[in-house]
C-alpha positions as CSV (number, residue, x, y, z in Angstrom):
1,M,163.6,-5.5,115.1
2,R,160.2,-7.0,115.2
3,W,161.3,-9.7,117.5
4,Y,162.7,-7.2,120.1
5,A,159.5,-5.2,119.9
6,F,157.4,-8.4,120.5
7,C,159.5,-9.4,123.5
8,A,159.2,-5.9,125.0
9,L,155.5,-5.9,124.6
10,F,155.2,-9.3,126.2
11,I,157.3,-8.3,129.2
12,L,155.3,-5.1,129.7
13,S,152.1,-7.1,129.8
14,L,153.3,-9.5,132.5
15,P,152.5,-7.3,135.6
16,A,149.0,-6.8,134.3
17,V,148.5,-10.5,133.9
18,A,149.8,-11.1,137.4
19,D,147.5,-8.5,138.9
20,D,144.6,-10.1,137.2
21,H,145.5,-13.5,138.7
22,A,145.8,-11.8,142.1
23,E,142.4,-10.3,141.8
24,L,140.9,-13.7,140.9
25,E,142.7,-15.4,143.9
26,R,141.8,-12.8,146.5
27,P,138.0,-13.7,146.8
28,T,139.0,-17.4,147.0
29,L,141.5,-16.8,149.8
30,E,138.9,-14.7,151.7
31,K,136.3,-17.4,151.4
32,K,138.8,-20.0,152.7
33,A,139.6,-17.7,155.7
34,L,136.0,-17.2,156.5
35,A,135.3,-20.9,156.2
36,A,138.3,-21.7,158.5
37,K,137.0,-19.1,161.0
38,A,133.5,-20.6,161.0
39,A,134.8,-24.1,161.4
40,K,136.9,-23.0,164.4
41,K,133.9,-21.4,165.9
42,N,131.7,-24.4,165.4
43,A,134.4,-26.7,166.9
44,A,134.6,-24.4,170.0
45,V,130.8,-24.5,170.4
46,S,130.7,-28.3,170.0
47,E,133.2,-28.7,172.8
48,L,131.1,-26.7,175.3
49,S,129.6,-28.9,178.0
50,V,126.0,-28.6,179.3
51,Y,125.4,-29.4,182.9
52,E,122.2,-30.2,184.8
53,V,122.0,-28.3,188.1
54,T,119.6,-29.4,190.9
55,V,119.1,-27.4,194.1
56,A,116.9,-29.3,196.7
57,S,115.7,-27.5,199.8
58,H,114.7,-29.6,202.9
59,R,113.0,-28.5,206.0
60,L,113.8,-30.6,209.2
61,T,111.2,-31.4,211.8
62,E,114.1,-31.7,214.3
63,A,117.1,-29.4,214.6
64,V,120.2,-30.9,213.1
65,D,123.3,-31.4,215.3
66,P,125.4,-28.2,214.9
67,D,128.6,-30.3,215.3
68,L,127.9,-32.3,212.1
69,S,129.9,-31.4,209.0
70,N,128.3,-31.0,205.6
71,T,129.4,-34.5,204.6
72,E,127.9,-36.0,207.8
73,I,124.6,-34.1,207.2
74,L,124.3,-35.7,203.8
75,Q,125.0,-39.1,205.3
76,W,122.4,-38.4,208.0
77,L,119.8,-37.4,205.4
78,G,120.3,-40.7,203.7
79,T,119.4,-42.7,206.8
80,K,115.9,-43.8,207.9
81,E,116.1,-41.4,210.9
82,G,117.1,-38.5,208.6
83,Q,114.4,-39.3,206.0
84,S,111.7,-39.5,208.7
85,N,112.7,-35.9,209.9
86,V,112.9,-34.3,206.4
87,Q,110.3,-32.5,204.4
88,S,111.3,-31.6,200.9
89,T,110.1,-28.1,200.2
90,T,111.4,-27.1,196.8
91,T,113.5,-28.6,194.1
92,L,114.9,-26.4,191.3
93,R,116.3,-27.8,188.1
94,Q,118.1,-26.0,185.3
95,S,120.6,-26.5,182.5
96,C,123.8,-24.5,182.4
97,V,126.3,-24.2,179.6
98,Q,129.9,-23.9,180.8
99,G,131.2,-20.3,181.1
100,M,127.7,-18.8,180.6
101,K,125.3,-17.5,183.2
102,S,122.1,-19.5,183.6
103,S,119.0,-18.3,185.4
104,V,115.6,-19.7,186.3
105,Q,112.8,-18.2,188.3
106,F,109.4,-19.6,189.4
107,G,106.8,-17.7,191.5
108,R,103.2,-17.2,192.2
109,E,100.8,-14.8,193.9
110,V,99.0,-16.1,197.0
111,A,96.3,-14.5,199.1
112,V,97.0,-14.6,202.9
113,V,95.0,-13.4,205.8
114,E,96.4,-10.2,207.1
115,G,93.9,-9.7,209.9
116,E,90.3,-9.4,210.7
117,V,87.9,-6.5,210.5
118,S,84.9,-6.2,212.8
119,T,81.8,-4.3,211.7
120,G,79.4,-2.5,213.9
121,R,76.9,-5.3,213.7
122,G,79.3,-7.9,215.1
123,V,80.3,-9.3,211.8
124,V,83.9,-10.2,211.5
125,S,85.5,-10.4,208.0
126,K,89.0,-11.4,207.1
127,R,91.3,-8.9,205.5
128,L,93.4,-10.5,202.7
129,K,96.7,-9.5,201.3
130,Q,98.5,-10.6,198.1
131,L,102.0,-11.9,198.5
132,S,104.6,-13.0,195.9
133,V,106.5,-16.2,196.7
134,G,108.8,-18.4,194.7
135,S,112.3,-19.5,193.9
136,M,115.2,-18.1,191.8
137,C,118.6,-19.6,190.9
138,Q,121.5,-18.1,188.9
139,C,124.7,-20.0,188.3
140,T,127.9,-20.0,186.2
141,I,130.1,-23.1,185.8
142,K,133.7,-23.2,184.7
143,P,135.5,-26.6,184.4
144,Q,138.7,-27.0,186.5
145,G,140.1,-30.3,185.4
146,K,137.8,-33.0,186.8
147,K,136.1,-30.6,189.1
148,L,133.8,-27.5,188.5
149,L,134.2,-24.0,189.7
150,M,130.7,-22.7,190.4
151,E,129.2,-19.4,191.2
152,I,125.6,-19.8,192.4
153,D,122.9,-17.5,193.9
154,V,119.7,-19.0,195.3
155,E,116.7,-17.2,196.8
156,Q,113.6,-18.9,198.0
157,S,110.5,-17.7,199.8
158,L,107.9,-20.1,201.3
159,I,104.7,-19.6,203.2
160,G,104.8,-21.2,206.7
161,D,101.9,-22.3,208.8
162,A,100.0,-19.7,210.8
163,D,99.5,-20.3,214.5
164,D,96.3,-18.2,214.4
165,E,94.0,-18.2,211.4
166,S,93.2,-14.6,212.0
167,M,96.9,-13.6,211.6
168,P,99.2,-13.7,208.6
169,P,101.4,-16.7,208.2
170,E,105.2,-16.6,208.5
171,I,107.2,-16.1,205.3
172,H,110.4,-18.2,205.3
173,I,113.1,-16.6,203.1
174,Q,116.4,-18.3,202.3
175,T,119.2,-16.5,200.3
176,I,122.5,-18.1,199.4
177,S,125.3,-16.6,197.3
178,T,128.5,-18.5,197.1
179,T,131.4,-19.7,195.0
180,L,132.6,-23.3,195.5
181,V,134.3,-26.2,193.8
182,V,132.1,-29.3,193.2
183,T,132.6,-32.7,191.8
184,P,130.0,-33.8,189.2
185,D,127.4,-36.3,190.5
186,Q,128.4,-35.7,194.1
187,P,125.8,-33.8,196.2
188,V,127.1,-31.0,198.5
189,V,125.4,-28.9,201.2
190,I,125.6,-25.2,200.1
191,G,123.8,-23.7,203.0
192,G,121.2,-23.9,205.7
193,D,120.5,-23.5,209.4
194,D,119.5,-25.8,212.2
195,R,116.2,-26.6,210.5
196,N,116.8,-26.0,206.8
197,V,119.3,-27.7,204.4
198,M,120.0,-26.8,200.8
199,V,121.7,-29.5,198.7
200,L,123.3,-28.9,195.3
201,T,124.0,-31.6,192.7
202,V,125.6,-31.0,189.3
203,R,125.5,-33.6,186.6
C-alpha cells in the first residue's frame, strides 16, 4: 500500500517539475531569439554599401555642339580643346548609403549692387541687396546587379558677371531632377544646356 501511494505521489508531481523546467528554459530561449535577431540585423547593416557621389558643374566659354551625345560631350571635355573652353564652377561631394536618402547643402549670403541712388547734392551711392546663393544635392542609390539605380536632385545658384557695375549681376540657376542607371566609376552627363554641363560620378 505504501508503495502505491509513493508512486501516485511521484506521478502527480511530474507536471509541476516539467512546468518548472519550462519556466527556466523560456528566458534562455528568448535570449537566444533576441541574440539571433540582433546578429541578423548587424549582418544586414554590414552588407550595406557606401558610395561616394560627385557632381561637377562646368561652364563653357563656347557653346557645345547640340548634335553631340552625352558620351561625346564627355570625350570632348577630356581633350585640350575642351579643357581650354571649360571653367569648373562647383563640385559637390557626398557619401550615400544604399537605399537611404542622402542630402548636402552649401550656401552663403552675398551683397550685390541693386542700383544707385543720387542725392540732391550730386552724390551717388550704391544700393546693396543681400542674396542667398549655393548648391544642394539629394540622392538615393539602389544596386541593380553591377549597375546602380539612382534618384538625384541638384539645385545650384551662381552669381554671374555684371555688365554694368551700377546694375545687379545675373543669377544663374540650374535645377536637375532625374532617375537614371549608372555604372560605378564611369562619369555621366546628367544635364546642361549649350553653355553648362553637369557631370555625375559614383564610386
